[in-house]
PDB file of N, CA, C and O in Angstrom:
ATOM      1  N   MET A   1      15.126 -11.799  11.570  1.00  0.00           N
ATOM      2  CA  MET A   1      14.393 -12.246  10.404  1.00  0.00           C
ATOM      3  C   MET A   1      15.307 -13.115   9.563  1.00  0.00           C
ATOM      4  O   MET A   1      16.364 -12.656   9.128  1.00  0.00           O
ATOM      5  N   GLY A   2      14.928 -14.345   9.328  1.00  0.00           N
ATOM      6  CA  GLY A   2      15.746 -15.259   8.552  1.00  0.00           C
ATOM      7  C   GLY A   2      15.575 -15.067   7.057  1.00  0.00           C
ATOM      8  O   GLY A   2      14.680 -14.351   6.606  1.00  0.00           O
ATOM      9  N   GLU A   3      16.443 -15.715   6.296  1.00  0.00           N
ATOM     10  CA  GLU A   3      16.374 -15.601   4.848  1.00  0.00           C
ATOM     11  C   GLU A   3      15.046 -16.138   4.348  1.00  0.00           C
ATOM     12  O   GLU A   3      14.580 -17.185   4.799  1.00  0.00           O
ATOM     13  N   GLY A   4      14.443 -15.424   3.421  1.00  0.00           N
ATOM     14  CA  GLY A   4      13.176 -15.838   2.857  1.00  0.00           C
ATOM     15  C   GLY A   4      11.965 -15.326   3.599  1.00  0.00           C
ATOM     16  O   GLY A   4      10.847 -15.421   3.093  1.00  0.00           O
ATOM     17  N   GLU A   5      12.162 -14.785   4.791  1.00  0.00           N
ATOM     18  CA  GLU A   5      11.042 -14.259   5.560  1.00  0.00           C
ATOM     19  C   GLU A   5      10.764 -12.824   5.157  1.00  0.00           C
ATOM     20  O   GLU A   5      11.667 -12.097   4.742  1.00  0.00           O
ATOM     21  N   GLY A   6       9.533 -12.429   5.281  1.00  0.00           N
ATOM     22  CA  GLY A   6       9.165 -11.061   4.969  1.00  0.00           C
ATOM     23  C   GLY A   6       8.887 -10.260   6.223  1.00  0.00           C
ATOM     24  O   GLY A   6       8.800 -10.803   7.325  1.00  0.00           O
ATOM     25  N   VAL A   7       8.750  -8.964   6.036  1.00  0.00           N
ATOM     26  CA  VAL A   7       8.366  -8.065   7.115  1.00  0.00           C
ATOM     27  C   VAL A   7       6.839  -8.110   7.210  1.00  0.00           C
ATOM     28  O   VAL A   7       6.163  -7.986   6.189  1.00  0.00           O
ATOM     29  N   PRO A   8       6.291  -8.282   8.393  1.00  0.00           N
ATOM     30  CA  PRO A   8       4.832  -8.315   8.519  1.00  0.00           C
ATOM     31  C   PRO A   8       4.194  -7.039   7.943  1.00  0.00           C
ATOM     32  O   PRO A   8       4.711  -5.937   8.126  1.00  0.00           O
ATOM     33  N   ASN A   9       3.076  -7.210   7.255  1.00  0.00           N
ATOM     34  CA  ASN A   9       2.396  -6.069   6.636  1.00  0.00           C
ATOM     35  C   ASN A   9       2.055  -4.977   7.638  1.00  0.00           C
ATOM     36  O   ASN A   9       2.079  -3.796   7.293  1.00  0.00           O
ATOM     37  N   GLU A  10       1.737  -5.351   8.875  1.00  0.00           N
ATOM     38  CA  GLU A  10       1.416  -4.359   9.894  1.00  0.00           C
ATOM     39  C   GLU A  10       2.608  -3.448  10.165  1.00  0.00           C
ATOM     40  O   GLU A  10       2.441  -2.248  10.378  1.00  0.00           O
ATOM     41  N   LEU A  11       3.823  -4.025  10.156  1.00  0.00           N
ATOM     42  CA  LEU A  11       5.024  -3.213  10.370  1.00  0.00           C
ATOM     43  C   LEU A  11       5.321  -2.330   9.169  1.00  0.00           C
ATOM     44  O   LEU A  11       5.725  -1.178   9.330  1.00  0.00           O
ATOM     45  N   LEU A  12       5.123  -2.859   7.965  1.00  0.00           N
ATOM     46  CA  LEU A  12       5.320  -2.033   6.771  1.00  0.00           C
ATOM     47  C   LEU A  12       4.346  -0.857   6.779  1.00  0.00           C
ATOM     48  O   LEU A  12       4.735   0.275   6.490  1.00  0.00           O
ATOM     49  N   LEU A  13       3.090  -1.121   7.106  1.00  0.00           N
ATOM     50  CA  LEU A  13       2.090  -0.061   7.167  1.00  0.00           C
ATOM     51  C   LEU A  13       2.477   0.983   8.205  1.00  0.00           C
ATOM     52  O   LEU A  13       2.440   2.181   7.924  1.00  0.00           O
ATOM     53  N   ALA A  14       2.847   0.540   9.399  1.00  0.00           N
ATOM     54  CA  ALA A  14       3.231   1.477  10.466  1.00  0.00           C
ATOM     55  C   ALA A  14       4.418   2.340  10.041  1.00  0.00           C
ATOM     56  O   ALA A  14       4.454   3.538  10.323  1.00  0.00           O
ATOM     57  N   ALA A  15       5.391   1.725   9.361  1.00  0.00           N
ATOM     58  CA  ALA A  15       6.560   2.476   8.901  1.00  0.00           C
ATOM     59  C   ALA A  15       6.160   3.515   7.860  1.00  0.00           C
ATOM     60  O   ALA A  15       6.619   4.656   7.913  1.00  0.00           O
ATOM     61  N   GLY A  16       5.308   3.127   6.915  1.00  0.00           N
ATOM     62  CA  GLY A  16       4.851   4.067   5.898  1.00  0.00           C
ATOM     63  C   GLY A  16       4.089   5.237   6.496  1.00  0.00           C
ATOM     64  O   GLY A  16       4.308   6.385   6.107  1.00  0.00           O
ATOM     65  N   LEU A  17       3.193   4.959   7.439  1.00  0.00           N
ATOM     66  CA  LEU A  17       2.436   6.020   8.093  1.00  0.00           C
ATOM     67  C   LEU A  17       3.350   6.958   8.876  1.00  0.00           C
ATOM     68  O   LEU A  17       3.160   8.174   8.857  1.00  0.00           O
ATOM     69  N   GLU A  18       4.335   6.398   9.559  1.00  0.00           N
ATOM     70  CA  GLU A  18       5.271   7.214  10.337  1.00  0.00           C
ATOM     71  C   GLU A  18       6.122   8.099   9.422  1.00  0.00           C
ATOM     72  O   GLU A  18       6.341   9.272   9.725  1.00  0.00           O
ATOM     73  N   LEU A  19       6.597   7.551   8.320  1.00  0.00           N
ATOM     74  CA  LEU A  19       7.400   8.353   7.391  1.00  0.00           C
ATOM     75  C   LEU A  19       6.580   9.477   6.758  1.00  0.00           C
ATOM     76  O   LEU A  19       7.090  10.578   6.554  1.00  0.00           O
ATOM     77  N   MET A  20       5.329   9.206   6.452  1.00  0.00           N
ATOM     78  CA  MET A  20       4.465  10.267   5.922  1.00  0.00           C
ATOM     79  C   MET A  20       4.285  11.365   6.968  1.00  0.00           C
ATOM     80  O   MET A  20       4.316  12.550   6.635  1.00  0.00           O
ATOM     81  N   LYS A  21       4.099  10.983   8.217  1.00  0.00           N
ATOM     82  CA  LYS A  21       3.950  11.952   9.305  1.00  0.00           C
ATOM     83  C   LYS A  21       5.218  12.780   9.459  1.00  0.00           C
ATOM     84  O   LYS A  21       5.143  14.002   9.590  1.00  0.00           O
ATOM     85  N   GLN A  22       6.387  12.130   9.447  1.00  0.00           N
ATOM     86  CA  GLN A  22       7.665  12.833   9.573  1.00  0.00           C
ATOM     87  C   GLN A  22       7.889  13.820   8.435  1.00  0.00           C
ATOM     88  O   GLN A  22       8.601  14.810   8.603  1.00  0.00           O
ATOM     89  N   ASN A  23       7.288  13.557   7.280  1.00  0.00           N
ATOM     90  CA  ASN A  23       7.439  14.430   6.125  1.00  0.00           C
ATOM     91  C   ASN A  23       6.300  15.442   6.004  1.00  0.00           C
ATOM     92  O   ASN A  23       6.093  16.022   4.939  1.00  0.00           O
ATOM     93  N   GLY A  24       5.566  15.651   7.091  1.00  0.00           N
ATOM     94  CA  GLY A  24       4.522  16.668   7.125  1.00  0.00           C
ATOM     95  C   GLY A  24       3.263  16.301   6.370  1.00  0.00           C
ATOM     96  O   GLY A  24       2.475  17.180   6.021  1.00  0.00           O
ATOM     97  N   GLN A  25       3.055  15.007   6.107  1.00  0.00           N
ATOM     98  CA  GLN A  25       1.881  14.536   5.385  1.00  0.00           C
ATOM     99  C   GLN A  25       1.184  13.424   6.181  1.00  0.00           C
ATOM    100  O   GLN A  25       1.083  12.296   5.697  1.00  0.00           O
ATOM    101  N   PRO A  26       0.705  13.728   7.392  1.00  0.00           N
ATOM    102  CA  PRO A  26       0.075  12.678   8.196  1.00  0.00           C
ATOM    103  C   PRO A  26      -1.177  12.138   7.506  1.00  0.00           C
ATOM    104  O   PRO A  26      -1.941  12.884   6.894  1.00  0.00           O
ATOM    105  N   LEU A  27      -1.364  10.843   7.620  1.00  0.00           N
ATOM    106  CA  LEU A  27      -2.512  10.188   7.012  1.00  0.00           C
ATOM    107  C   LEU A  27      -3.519   9.802   8.091  1.00  0.00           C
ATOM    108  O   LEU A  27      -3.146   9.330   9.165  1.00  0.00           O
ATOM    109  N   ASN A  28      -4.792  10.010   7.791  1.00  0.00           N
ATOM    110  CA  ASN A  28      -5.876   9.645   8.696  1.00  0.00           C
ATOM    111  C   ASN A  28      -6.652   8.487   8.093  1.00  0.00           C
ATOM    112  O   ASN A  28      -7.034   8.526   6.924  1.00  0.00           O
ATOM    113  N   LYS A  29      -6.884   7.449   8.901  1.00  0.00           N
ATOM    114  CA  LYS A  29      -7.604   6.250   8.456  1.00  0.00           C
ATOM    115  C   LYS A  29      -9.024   6.604   8.043  1.00  0.00           C
ATOM    116  O   LYS A  29      -9.707   7.371   8.721  1.00  0.00           O
ATOM    117  N   ARG A  30      -9.457   6.040   6.931  1.00  0.00           N
ATOM    118  CA  ARG A  30     -10.821   6.221   6.447  1.00  0.00           C
ATOM    119  C   ARG A  30     -11.573   4.908   6.549  1.00  0.00           C
ATOM    120  O   ARG A  30     -10.966   3.838   6.590  1.00  0.00           O
ATOM    121  N   GLN A  31     -12.875   4.989   6.589  1.00  0.00           N
ATOM    122  CA  GLN A  31     -13.707   3.794   6.525  1.00  0.00           C
ATOM    123  C   GLN A  31     -13.518   3.175   5.149  1.00  0.00           C
ATOM    124  O   GLN A  31     -13.533   3.884   4.143  1.00  0.00           O
ATOM    125  N   SER A  32     -13.340   1.871   5.098  1.00  0.00           N
ATOM    126  CA  SER A  32     -13.198   1.185   3.820  1.00  0.00           C
ATOM    127  C   SER A  32     -13.716  -0.230   3.962  1.00  0.00           C
ATOM    128  O   SER A  32     -13.793  -0.783   5.060  1.00  0.00           O
ATOM    129  N   SER A  33     -14.066  -0.796   2.829  1.00  0.00           N
ATOM    130  CA  SER A  33     -14.594  -2.156   2.852  1.00  0.00           C
ATOM    131  C   SER A  33     -13.461  -3.158   2.668  1.00  0.00           C
ATOM    132  O   SER A  33     -12.441  -2.842   2.056  1.00  0.00           O
ATOM    133  N   GLY A  34     -13.634  -4.333   3.184  1.00  0.00           N
ATOM    134  CA  GLY A  34     -12.631  -5.379   3.020  1.00  0.00           C
ATOM    135  C   GLY A  34     -11.307  -5.027   3.674  1.00  0.00           C
ATOM    136  O   GLY A  34     -11.263  -4.425   4.746  1.00  0.00           O
ATOM    137  N   ARG A  35     -10.220  -5.418   3.001  1.00  0.00           N
ATOM    138  CA  ARG A  35      -8.883  -5.215   3.551  1.00  0.00           C
ATOM    139  C   ARG A  35      -8.205  -3.955   3.017  1.00  0.00           C
ATOM    140  O   ARG A  35      -7.044  -3.698   3.337  1.00  0.00           O
ATOM    141  N   SER A  36      -8.907  -3.176   2.218  1.00  0.00           N
ATOM    142  CA  SER A  36      -8.269  -2.000   1.624  1.00  0.00           C
ATOM    143  C   SER A  36      -7.829  -1.028   2.717  1.00  0.00           C
ATOM    144  O   SER A  36      -8.521  -0.824   3.714  1.00  0.00           O
ATOM    145  N   MET A  37      -6.667  -0.443   2.497  1.00  0.00           N
ATOM    146  CA  MET A  37      -6.095   0.500   3.449  1.00  0.00           C
ATOM    147  C   MET A  37      -6.248   1.899   2.863  1.00  0.00           C
ATOM    148  O   MET A  37      -5.397   2.364   2.105  1.00  0.00           O
ATOM    149  N   MET A  38      -7.340   2.560   3.222  1.00  0.00           N
ATOM    150  CA  MET A  38      -7.661   3.876   2.704  1.00  0.00           C
ATOM    151  C   MET A  38      -7.423   4.935   3.769  1.00  0.00           C
ATOM    152  O   MET A  38      -7.829   4.788   4.921  1.00  0.00           O
ATOM    153  N   TYR A  39      -6.754   6.007   3.355  1.00  0.00           N
ATOM    154  CA  TYR A  39      -6.403   7.100   4.246  1.00  0.00           C
ATOM    155  C   TYR A  39      -6.692   8.418   3.553  1.00  0.00           C
ATOM    156  O   TYR A  39      -6.940   8.450   2.347  1.00  0.00           O
ATOM    157  N   SER A  40      -6.662   9.500   4.307  1.00  0.00           N
ATOM    158  CA  SER A  40      -6.821  10.845   3.756  1.00  0.00           C
ATOM    159  C   SER A  40      -5.678  11.721   4.235  1.00  0.00           C
ATOM    160  O   SER A  40      -5.204  11.590   5.363  1.00  0.00           O
ATOM    161  N   LEU A  41      -5.244  12.616   3.360  1.00  0.00           N
ATOM    162  CA  LEU A  41      -4.288  13.655   3.734  1.00  0.00           C
ATOM    163  C   LEU A  41      -5.061  14.811   4.358  1.00  0.00           C
ATOM    164  O   LEU A  41      -6.274  14.907   4.174  1.00  0.00           O
ATOM    165  N   PRO A  42      -4.384  15.687   5.091  1.00  0.00           N
ATOM    166  CA  PRO A  42      -5.086  16.828   5.693  1.00  0.00           C
ATOM    167  C   PRO A  42      -5.834  17.690   4.672  1.00  0.00           C
ATOM    168  O   PRO A  42      -6.830  18.326   5.019  1.00  0.00           O
ATOM    169  N   ASP A  43      -5.367  17.721   3.412  1.00  0.00           N
ATOM    170  CA  ASP A  43      -6.042  18.526   2.388  1.00  0.00           C
ATOM    171  C   ASP A  43      -7.245  17.819   1.773  1.00  0.00           C
ATOM    172  O   ASP A  43      -7.889  18.359   0.874  1.00  0.00           O
ATOM    173  N   GLY A  44      -7.556  16.591   2.261  1.00  0.00           N
ATOM    174  CA  GLY A  44      -8.727  15.865   1.801  1.00  0.00           C
ATOM    175  C   GLY A  44      -8.481  14.857   0.695  1.00  0.00           C
ATOM    176  O   GLY A  44      -9.381  14.086   0.361  1.00  0.00           O
ATOM    177  N   ARG A  45      -7.283  14.842   0.115  1.00  0.00           N
ATOM    178  CA  ARG A  45      -7.021  13.858  -0.939  1.00  0.00           C
ATOM    179  C   ARG A  45      -6.988  12.453  -0.365  1.00  0.00           C
ATOM    180  O   ARG A  45      -6.523  12.232   0.753  1.00  0.00           O
ATOM    181  N   ASP A  46      -7.489  11.507  -1.148  1.00  0.00           N
ATOM    182  CA  ASP A  46      -7.520  10.098  -0.759  1.00  0.00           C
ATOM    183  C   ASP A  46      -6.168   9.455  -1.064  1.00  0.00           C
ATOM    184  O   ASP A  46      -5.533   9.752  -2.076  1.00  0.00           O
ATOM    185  N   VAL A  47      -5.749   8.571  -0.168  1.00  0.00           N
ATOM    186  CA  VAL A  47      -4.510   7.819  -0.349  1.00  0.00           C
ATOM    187  C   VAL A  47      -4.806   6.349  -0.083  1.00  0.00           C
ATOM    188  O   VAL A  47      -5.328   5.992   0.973  1.00  0.00           O
ATOM    189  N   ARG A  48      -4.472   5.509  -1.042  1.00  0.00           N
ATOM    190  CA  ARG A  48      -4.576   4.061  -0.855  1.00  0.00           C
ATOM    191  C   ARG A  48      -3.166   3.568  -0.543  1.00  0.00           C
ATOM    192  O   ARG A  48      -2.230   3.871  -1.283  1.00  0.00           O
ATOM    193  N   VAL A  49      -3.006   2.815   0.537  1.00  0.00           N
ATOM    194  CA  VAL A  49      -1.698   2.286   0.933  1.00  0.00           C
ATOM    195  C   VAL A  49      -1.635   0.818   0.538  1.00  0.00           C
ATOM    196  O   VAL A  49      -2.559   0.052   0.812  1.00  0.00           O
ATOM    197  N   ARG A  50      -0.543   0.434  -0.104  1.00  0.00           N
ATOM    198  CA  ARG A  50      -0.294  -0.962  -0.469  1.00  0.00           C
ATOM    199  C   ARG A  50       1.064  -1.353   0.094  1.00  0.00           C
ATOM    200  O   ARG A  50       2.017  -0.576   0.024  1.00  0.00           O
ATOM    201  N   THR A  51       1.155  -2.551   0.649  1.00  0.00           N
ATOM    202  CA  THR A  51       2.417  -3.069   1.191  1.00  0.00           C
ATOM    203  C   THR A  51       2.757  -4.375   0.481  1.00  0.00           C
ATOM    204  O   THR A  51       1.870  -5.148   0.117  1.00  0.00           O
ATOM    205  N   CYS A  52       4.062  -4.610   0.289  1.00  0.00           N
ATOM    206  CA  CYS A  52       4.496  -5.857  -0.331  1.00  0.00           C
ATOM    207  C   CYS A  52       5.979  -6.071  -0.049  1.00  0.00           C
ATOM    208  O   CYS A  52       6.782  -5.149  -0.191  1.00  0.00           O
ATOM    209  N   ASN A  53       6.332  -7.268   0.345  1.00  0.00           N
ATOM    210  CA  ASN A  53       7.722  -7.620   0.619  1.00  0.00           C
ATOM    211  C   ASN A  53       8.528  -7.906  -0.646  1.00  0.00           C
ATOM    212  O   ASN A  53       9.755  -7.991  -0.584  1.00  0.00           O
ATOM    213  N   ASP A  54       7.874  -8.054  -1.769  1.00  0.00           N
ATOM    214  CA  ASP A  54       8.540  -8.488  -2.990  1.00  0.00           C
ATOM    215  C   ASP A  54       8.818  -7.365  -3.985  1.00  0.00           C
ATOM    216  O   ASP A  54       9.174  -7.639  -5.131  1.00  0.00           O
ATOM    217  N   HIS A  55       8.663  -6.103  -3.571  1.00  0.00           N
ATOM    218  CA  HIS A  55       8.884  -4.948  -4.445  1.00  0.00           C
ATOM    219  C   HIS A  55       8.017  -5.021  -5.691  1.00  0.00           C
ATOM    220  O   HIS A  55       8.470  -4.750  -6.803  1.00  0.00           O
ATOM    221  N   LEU A  56       6.755  -5.394  -5.479  1.00  0.00           N
ATOM    222  CA  LEU A  56       5.766  -5.488  -6.544  1.00  0.00           C
ATOM    223  C   LEU A  56       4.537  -4.682  -6.153  1.00  0.00           C
ATOM    224  O   LEU A  56       4.250  -4.500  -4.969  1.00  0.00           O
ATOM    225  N   LEU A  57       3.822  -4.206  -7.147  1.00  0.00           N
ATOM    226  CA  LEU A  57       2.507  -3.631  -6.917  1.00  0.00           C
ATOM    227  C   LEU A  57       1.501  -4.576  -7.554  1.00  0.00           C
ATOM    228  O   LEU A  57       1.449  -4.713  -8.777  1.00  0.00           O
ATOM    229  N   ILE A  58       0.718  -5.213  -6.730  1.00  0.00           N
ATOM    230  CA  ILE A  58      -0.271  -6.162  -7.224  1.00  0.00           C
ATOM    231  C   ILE A  58      -1.617  -5.459  -7.282  1.00  0.00           C
ATOM    232  O   ILE A  58      -2.090  -4.902  -6.292  1.00  0.00           O
ATOM    233  N   VAL A  59      -2.224  -5.497  -8.467  1.00  0.00           N
ATOM    234  CA  VAL A  59      -3.551  -4.910  -8.655  1.00  0.00           C
ATOM    235  C   VAL A  59      -4.463  -5.965  -9.265  1.00  0.00           C
ATOM    236  O   VAL A  59      -4.006  -6.902  -9.919  1.00  0.00           O
ATOM    237  N   LEU A  60      -5.737  -5.796  -9.043  1.00  0.00           N
ATOM    238  CA  LEU A  60      -6.739  -6.696  -9.607  1.00  0.00           C
ATOM    239  C   LEU A  60      -7.629  -5.913 -10.556  1.00  0.00           C
ATOM    240  O   LEU A  60      -7.916  -4.737 -10.332  1.00  0.00           O
ATOM    241  N   ALA A  61      -8.061  -6.575 -11.612  1.00  0.00           N
ATOM    242  CA  ALA A  61      -9.006  -5.987 -12.557  1.00  0.00           C
ATOM    243  C   ALA A  61     -10.386  -6.576 -12.291  1.00  0.00           C
ATOM    244  O   ALA A  61     -10.510  -7.698 -11.801  1.00  0.00           O
ATOM    245  N   ASP A  62     -11.417  -5.807 -12.619  1.00  0.00           N
ATOM    246  CA  ASP A  62     -12.773  -6.296 -12.377  1.00  0.00           C
ATOM    247  C   ASP A  62     -13.287  -7.211 -13.489  1.00  0.00           C
ATOM    248  O   ASP A  62     -14.337  -7.834 -13.335  1.00  0.00           O
ATOM    249  N   LYS A  63     -12.554  -7.302 -14.615  1.00  0.00           N
ATOM    250  CA  LYS A  63     -12.929  -8.208 -15.693  1.00  0.00           C
ATOM    251  C   LYS A  63     -11.738  -8.395 -16.634  1.00  0.00           C
ATOM    252  O   LYS A  63     -10.740  -7.681 -16.535  1.00  0.00           O
ATOM    253  N   HIS A  64     -11.853  -9.353 -17.537  1.00  0.00           N
ATOM    254  CA  HIS A  64     -10.777  -9.676 -18.478  1.00  0.00           C
ATOM    255  C   HIS A  64     -11.019  -8.991 -19.815  1.00  0.00           C
ATOM    256  O   HIS A  64     -11.308  -9.659 -20.808  1.00  0.00           O
ATOM    257  N   SER A  65     -10.905  -7.677 -19.852  1.00  0.00           N
ATOM    258  CA  SER A  65     -11.080  -6.966 -21.116  1.00  0.00           C
ATOM    259  C   SER A  65     -10.335  -5.637 -21.056  1.00  0.00           C
ATOM    260  O   SER A  65      -9.892  -5.201 -19.993  1.00  0.00           O
ATOM    261  N   GLY A  66     -10.208  -5.013 -22.202  1.00  0.00           N
ATOM    262  CA  GLY A  66      -9.463  -3.762 -22.293  1.00  0.00           C
ATOM    263  C   GLY A  66     -10.068  -2.613 -21.528  1.00  0.00           C
ATOM    264  O   GLY A  66      -9.368  -1.647 -21.224  1.00  0.00           O
ATOM    265  N   ASP A  67     -11.345  -2.682 -21.207  1.00  0.00           N
ATOM    266  CA  ASP A  67     -11.989  -1.600 -20.466  1.00  0.00           C
ATOM    267  C   ASP A  67     -12.142  -1.924 -18.967  1.00  0.00           C
ATOM    268  O   ASP A  67     -12.969  -1.334 -18.272  1.00  0.00           O
ATOM    269  N   ALA A  68     -11.341  -2.855 -18.503  1.00  0.00           N
ATOM    270  CA  ALA A  68     -11.389  -3.246 -17.088  1.00  0.00           C
ATOM    271  C   ALA A  68     -10.938  -2.096 -16.196  1.00  0.00           C
ATOM    272  O   ALA A  68     -10.123  -1.264 -16.595  1.00  0.00           O
ATOM    273  N   ARG A  69     -11.479  -2.064 -14.992  1.00  0.00           N
ATOM    274  CA  ARG A  69     -11.046  -1.101 -13.974  1.00  0.00           C
ATOM    275  C   ARG A  69     -10.189  -1.844 -12.963  1.00  0.00           C
ATOM    276  O   ARG A  69     -10.476  -2.985 -12.600  1.00  0.00           O
ATOM    277  N   PHE A  70      -9.134  -1.177 -12.515  1.00  0.00           N
ATOM    278  CA  PHE A  70      -8.250  -1.757 -11.518  1.00  0.00           C
ATOM    279  C   PHE A  70      -8.691  -1.343 -10.126  1.00  0.00           C
ATOM    280  O   PHE A  70      -9.290  -0.284  -9.943  1.00  0.00           O
ATOM    281  N   ASN A  71      -8.389  -2.192  -9.141  1.00  0.00           N
ATOM    282  CA  ASN A  71      -8.826  -1.914  -7.775  1.00  0.00           C
ATOM    283  C   ASN A  71      -8.058  -0.770  -7.113  1.00  0.00           C
ATOM    284  O   ASN A  71      -8.378  -0.405  -5.982  1.00  0.00           O
ATOM    285  N   ILE A  72      -7.075  -0.205  -7.767  1.00  0.00           N
ATOM    286  CA  ILE A  72      -6.380   0.969  -7.218  1.00  0.00           C
ATOM    287  C   ILE A  72      -6.949   2.261  -7.794  1.00  0.00           C
ATOM    288  O   ILE A  72      -6.554   3.349  -7.375  1.00  0.00           O
ATOM    289  N   GLU A  73      -7.867   2.154  -8.746  1.00  0.00           N
ATOM    290  CA  GLU A  73      -8.466   3.344  -9.342  1.00  0.00           C
ATOM    291  C   GLU A  73      -9.443   3.993  -8.368  1.00  0.00           C
ATOM    292  O   GLU A  73      -9.972   3.344  -7.466  1.00  0.00           O
ATOM    293  N   GLY A  74      -9.666   5.270  -8.568  1.00  0.00           N
ATOM    294  CA  GLY A  74     -10.640   5.985  -7.756  1.00  0.00           C
ATOM    295  C   GLY A  74     -10.061   6.651  -6.533  1.00  0.00           C
ATOM    296  O   GLY A  74     -10.807   7.170  -5.703  1.00  0.00           O
ATOM    297  N   THR A  75      -8.756   6.649  -6.403  1.00  0.00           N
ATOM    298  CA  THR A  75      -8.106   7.372  -5.312  1.00  0.00           C
ATOM    299  C   THR A  75      -7.151   8.390  -5.918  1.00  0.00           C
ATOM    300  O   THR A  75      -6.709   8.242  -7.057  1.00  0.00           O
ATOM    301  N   ASP A  76      -6.840   9.412  -5.152  1.00  0.00           N
ATOM    302  CA  ASP A  76      -5.963  10.469  -5.648  1.00  0.00           C
ATOM    303  C   ASP A  76      -4.497  10.045  -5.680  1.00  0.00           C
ATOM    304  O   ASP A  76      -3.777  10.352  -6.630  1.00  0.00           O
ATOM    305  N   LEU A  77      -4.060   9.338  -4.638  1.00  0.00           N
ATOM    306  CA  LEU A  77      -2.655   8.960  -4.510  1.00  0.00           C
ATOM    307  C   LEU A  77      -2.518   7.511  -4.065  1.00  0.00           C
ATOM    308  O   LEU A  77      -3.406   6.950  -3.424  1.00  0.00           O
ATOM    309  N   LEU A  78      -1.401   6.932  -4.416  1.00  0.00           N
ATOM    310  CA  LEU A  78      -1.082   5.560  -4.017  1.00  0.00           C
ATOM    311  C   LEU A  78       0.249   5.577  -3.288  1.00  0.00           C
ATOM    312  O   LEU A  78       1.245   6.052  -3.832  1.00  0.00           O
ATOM    313  N   LEU A  79       0.280   5.062  -2.058  1.00  0.00           N
ATOM    314  CA  LEU A  79       1.513   4.943  -1.282  1.00  0.00           C
ATOM    315  C   LEU A  79       1.889   3.474  -1.255  1.00  0.00           C
ATOM    316  O   LEU A  79       1.152   2.644  -0.723  1.00  0.00           O
ATOM    317  N   ILE A  80       3.045   3.158  -1.833  1.00  0.00           N
ATOM    318  CA  ILE A  80       3.539   1.782  -1.867  1.00  0.00           C
ATOM    319  C   ILE A  80       4.660   1.672  -0.840  1.00  0.00           C
ATOM    320  O   ILE A  80       5.618   2.444  -0.879  1.00  0.00           O
ATOM    321  N   VAL A  81       4.542   0.713   0.082  1.00  0.00           N
ATOM    322  CA  VAL A  81       5.533   0.535   1.142  1.00  0.00           C
ATOM    323  C   VAL A  81       6.167  -0.842   0.993  1.00  0.00           C
ATOM    324  O   VAL A  81       5.488  -1.865   1.077  1.00  0.00           O
ATOM    325  N   ASN A  82       7.486  -0.853   0.770  1.00  0.00           N
ATOM    326  CA  ASN A  82       8.272  -2.084   0.655  1.00  0.00           C
ATOM    327  C   ASN A  82       9.446  -2.004   1.615  1.00  0.00           C
ATOM    328  O   ASN A  82       9.913  -0.906   1.921  1.00  0.00           O
ATOM    329  N   PRO A  83       9.932  -3.136   2.096  1.00  0.00           N
ATOM    330  CA  PRO A  83      11.168  -3.104   2.875  1.00  0.00           C
ATOM    331  C   PRO A  83      12.330  -2.750   1.950  1.00  0.00           C
ATOM    332  O   PRO A  83      12.247  -2.957   0.739  1.00  0.00           O
ATOM    333  N   GLU A  84      13.410  -2.218   2.518  1.00  0.00           N
ATOM    334  CA  GLU A  84      14.569  -1.843   1.703  1.00  0.00           C
ATOM    335  C   GLU A  84      15.100  -3.028   0.917  1.00  0.00           C
ATOM    336  O   GLU A  84      15.436  -2.903  -0.261  1.00  0.00           O
ATOM    337  N   VAL A  85      15.175  -4.183   1.574  1.00  0.00           N
ATOM    338  CA  VAL A  85      15.669  -5.395   0.921  1.00  0.00           C
ATOM    339  C   VAL A  85      14.477  -6.305   0.677  1.00  0.00           C
ATOM    340  O   VAL A  85      13.769  -6.667   1.617  1.00  0.00           O
ATOM    341  N   PRO A  86      14.245  -6.687  -0.603  1.00  0.00           N
ATOM    342  CA  PRO A  86      13.088  -7.548  -0.866  1.00  0.00           C
ATOM    343  C   PRO A  86      13.271  -8.940  -0.247  1.00  0.00           C
ATOM    344  O   PRO A  86      14.384  -9.390   0.027  1.00  0.00           O
ATOM    345  N   ARG A  87      12.148  -9.583  -0.046  1.00  0.00           N
ATOM    346  CA  ARG A  87      12.164 -10.952   0.463  1.00  0.00           C
ATOM    347  C   ARG A  87      12.981 -11.830  -0.501  1.00  0.00           C
ATOM    348  O   ARG A  87      12.913 -11.646  -1.716  1.00  0.00           O
ATOM    349  N   THR A  88      13.732 -12.755   0.029  1.00  0.00           N
ATOM    350  CA  THR A  88      14.558 -13.631  -0.817  1.00  0.00           C
ATOM    351  C   THR A  88      13.883 -14.975  -0.978  1.00  0.00           C
ATOM    352  O   THR A  88      12.890 -15.280  -0.317  1.00  0.00           O
ATOM    353  N   GLY A  89      14.441 -15.768  -1.867  1.00  0.00           N
ATOM    354  CA  GLY A  89      13.918 -17.107  -2.069  1.00  0.00           C
ATOM    355  C   GLY A  89      12.755 -17.149  -3.020  1.00  0.00           C
ATOM    356  O   GLY A  89      12.056 -18.160  -3.084  1.00  0.00           O
ATOM    357  N   GLN A  90      12.524 -16.095  -3.758  1.00  0.00           N
ATOM    358  CA  GLN A  90      11.434 -16.069  -4.723  1.00  0.00           C
ATOM    359  C   GLN A  90      11.884 -16.736  -6.015  1.00  0.00           C
ATOM    360  O   GLN A  90      13.007 -16.511  -6.466  1.00  0.00           O
ATOM    361  N   GLY A  91      11.023 -17.555  -6.616  1.00  0.00           N
ATOM    362  CA  GLY A  91      11.375 -18.285  -7.809  1.00  0.00           C
ATOM    363  C   GLY A  91      10.917 -17.666  -9.072  1.00  0.00           C
ATOM    364  O   GLY A  91      11.165 -18.208 -10.150  1.00  0.00           O
TER     365      GLY A  91
END
């Protein structure tokens, strides 16, 4: 991987799922709309997985006001997966 390149999201996701499994918290894929990565823990809690090479959590709001809802709301847990070293070359 050269400077400025990121880790493919599929690899970040696979690493996050494997680490959860190794820690006794295997995640099972759930049906979800769009590109959202929704999983469940064995106890039934919902987990939303987010991946990013830039050590950021990007969320979207449904409107531009103080009562907006974020697209990460409505799940029990959030698993954020980043590579150890963030992507370089960011301005």
